[in-house]
N, C-alpha and C positions, 0 to 999 in steps of 0.2 A: 761509501754508503755503507751503513745498518742493514743488517737484516730486515729490522723491521721497516726502514727506509724502504726495501726493495720490496716488500709486501705490499706495504701502502701505494707503492708506485704503481705495481702489478694490479691492484685491484682498482686503481682510477683506469688504467689503460683499458679494464675490460670493462667499463661502465657503459651505460647503452649511449647517455648524452654524449662521451667522449667517442664513442666508435661513430656515432653519428655525425658529429661536429667533423669528422676525418673525412666525408664521404664528399665528393664533387656537389657543387653547389646546387644544381637540376636535381641530383637523385634525392638530396636533402627536401627541398622545395616540393617534390613529389610525394615524399613520404610523408612529412608535415602535412600535407591538404589531404591525403587520403587516409592516413592512420590519425593524428592527432587532433583535426578538424570534420574527419568522418565523411570527406566530401565523394561521391562517386566519380568513375573514371570521367564521365562525360563533362560534370561539373570542373574536376581538376583540371581537364584540355581546355576548356574555355578560360579557366583562372591563368593558366600559363600560357595561351593563345598557342595551343598546340592542338593534335589531333588524339583520339583516344589510343592509338596503336601506340601512340610515341609515350603516350602516360603508363600503358600496361608495359612497353618494353623496358623503360627507366625504373619502375617499381620493382619489375623483376630483377635490373642488373644489382638495383641497390640493397635490396635484400639478398642476393648471394653475396654480394661483396660484404655485407655485415655479417654474413655466416661464415665467411672465410677469414675476415679478422678475427672474427669471435674464436674460431678454432685454432686458428693461429697463437693468437694470446695464449690460450688455454694450453697448447701443446707446448710451447717455450717456458711457460713456467713451470713445468714438470721435468725435475731435474733427470729423467728416465728417459726423457724425448732425447733422441738424436736427429740430425739434421742428413735423413735418410730417405731419398725417394724412389718409389716402387716404378717399375718398368711402366710406362704408359700413362704416368699420371704426373702432375706438377704440385703434389700437396706432402712436402714432407714433416717429419716429425714422429714417426713412429717409433715405438718402443723396439727394443731389440727382440722381445717375444713375439711381437707383432711381426718385426720383417722375417725373423727365422719363419713363422706361420705362412706367409706370404711367398716366400721361396719356395716352399716344400708343397705348395699348392693345396693349403689345406685353411687359408685364411678365409676372410668374409669374401674374399673378391675373388676365388680361386676359377671360377667360369670365365673363359675367356669371354671376347666380346663376340667370336662366331659360334660358340657352343651352346645356344640354345637357351 
């Protein structure tokens, strides 16, 4: 694969339509009705024969999954990124500089969960 082909493939992988197509059917349906069609939560629930809480939850999960996919695809396209996972997280892809500042406690998340 040439560099141009790799860049083209990488760009295609981060297109919204490609990311949305990778979502589970229920998440795609909720996003389509809520965002593309502009339906309310109540109308979306009615269209999908479910309740409003399920629609809100599915939309929440779908958007979080899209954020994760987009972040992951961007991280992996940066050659400086490594597959380092910080303690207490499941998101790899920090640069060496970010990893060093994390381990020294000066990174953006230096406060622990109980540090107020």
